[in-house]
N, C-alpha and C positions, 0 to 999 in steps of 0.2 A: 504493501498498500503505501511508498516510497514515493514522494510528489505527487501524491494526489490531493486536490486538497480537501478542506473541509466537507461542504456539501457533498465533493466525489464518492467521497467514503462514507457519509450518511447513505446516499443512495444506494452504494455496491454494497452498505448490508441488510439493505430494505429487500434490496432484489435477491437475494442467498437468503432471506427470510422466505420470502414470496418463492423460490425455487424448491426451497426445502419442506415446504407444506404441502401437505398431500391436496388439500382442497383448493388452493393457489390465494388463499384467502389470510391473512395476517391481522393480529390487534397488537394493539401498543402503547403506551402510555408517553405521553409526550417529554413528560418531566424524566422518564427512567432512561429515555431514547436521550436525552439532553445531559444528564449526568455518564452515560457512559463515554458520551463524544467530549465531555468536558465542556459546552459548549451552552448558549442561553437555549431556552424554549423557541423563541422566534427564529431559530436557526433552524429547526426542525421545521418547523412552518415553511419558511422559505423552501427549503428542499421540496417538500410535500407539495409546493405551488408549483413550481417550476420547473420539478424532473417527474411527477406523478400525475399526468393531467387523463382526462379523455383520448384528448390526442394521440398520447402514447399508450395508450391501451390499458390505461387505470380506472379506478372507479375509490375516490376514499369519500371516507364521512367519518367523520369528527363530532366528536360530542366532549363539552368544556368542562371544567368543573371539578369536583375533588373525586369522583369514580370516571373521571374522562377518558374515553381513550381516541385512539385513530385505528378505523377498520379500513385496510389496502385488501383489494382483490385486485387482480391481472383478468381481464376481459379476454377469454380467448376466442381465437377468431376462424371462424369455419366458412370457406367459401359459397357457401351458401347465401339464405335469407335473414343466417343471423348478420352477417357479413356489412348486407346491404344496408340494415336495419344501422348497424354501428356506423355504419359512413354517414348516413343519414342524419342519427345524431349528433356525431362529431363533427360533421360539418355546417351543417342549420344550413341557412340563406347565405350567411356573411362568413369568411375566414380571413383571421389576417395572416401577411407573410408567416411568419414565428409559428403562428397554430399549421399552418399548411405542411413547413420542413418536417413538423413533429410527428404528424400524420405520415408523412413520407416514410419519414423513419420506422416508425412502427410497423406501414406496409411491409419493408423492405425484410426488416427482423420477423417478419409472420414468412418469410418466403413468396408474400405475392407482390413484389418486383424488385425488378435485378436492379444492381448498382447505379447500371448507366439508364433506367428507367428512371429511378430517383432525381438524377442528376440533369437526364432531361424537364422532366417537370420543373424540378426546382428552380431552371433558368426560365421556361414559359410564364411560371406562378409567378417571378420575383416582381418588384412594385415597378422595375426599369424596363420591364417588358410589358408593363399592362400600365401605361399613361392616362390612367382616368380618377379623379376626384375621391377621396371616399365619402361617404361607403360605397358608391359603383364599383370602385376597385376590386372589396372584399366580397360584395358579389357575385361578379364575373368570375373571379379566382375560386369562389366555390364552385359555380353554374362548371366550369374548366374543371375543376379538380373530379368531381361528383361523374362528369363523363366518361370522360378516361380512364376512371376508377372500374366506373360497371361496365365500359368496352372493355377491358384489359381481361373481367370475369367472364366474359360472355365467351360462349363453345363455338357457336357459331358466328362473330365478329362481324355482324353485317353496320352496327352503330350503335350510336348509344341506346339505351333504352332509359334514359334520366328526365324528368322537365325541372327548368331553372323556373 
């Protein structure tokens, strides 16, 4: 773990816990995690909010208070309806460039996009490639991303099956 930032170490530890969990769900105490890494609880909150997002394939439920906990679940993707539902939920009608890039990484991790496809899509979805004002740019980005992903998932490949 040498050379890793605190955030990277916390992220790695949580991912290891998820990987070793039979159900793919873990419950943690924010304070205990902060003590383990000798940091403030807000650092844990930062890692959760930036590294364990829906776009990256995680559901995070947090309950504050004395008996509070953090429940983290890795959302498995199947190439069927689960994936289509997840893409619609993760994208919505608008998606920022950063969230789109996280989604591409997740689809790559799941083996649904090659590295080359990720790079091509990242170039297409870049704010310089979409010279529009916000929020229209994020809306167009979401439409392009949905169309491309659903096209890649099709067996017969004639065209996208999504409407924006």
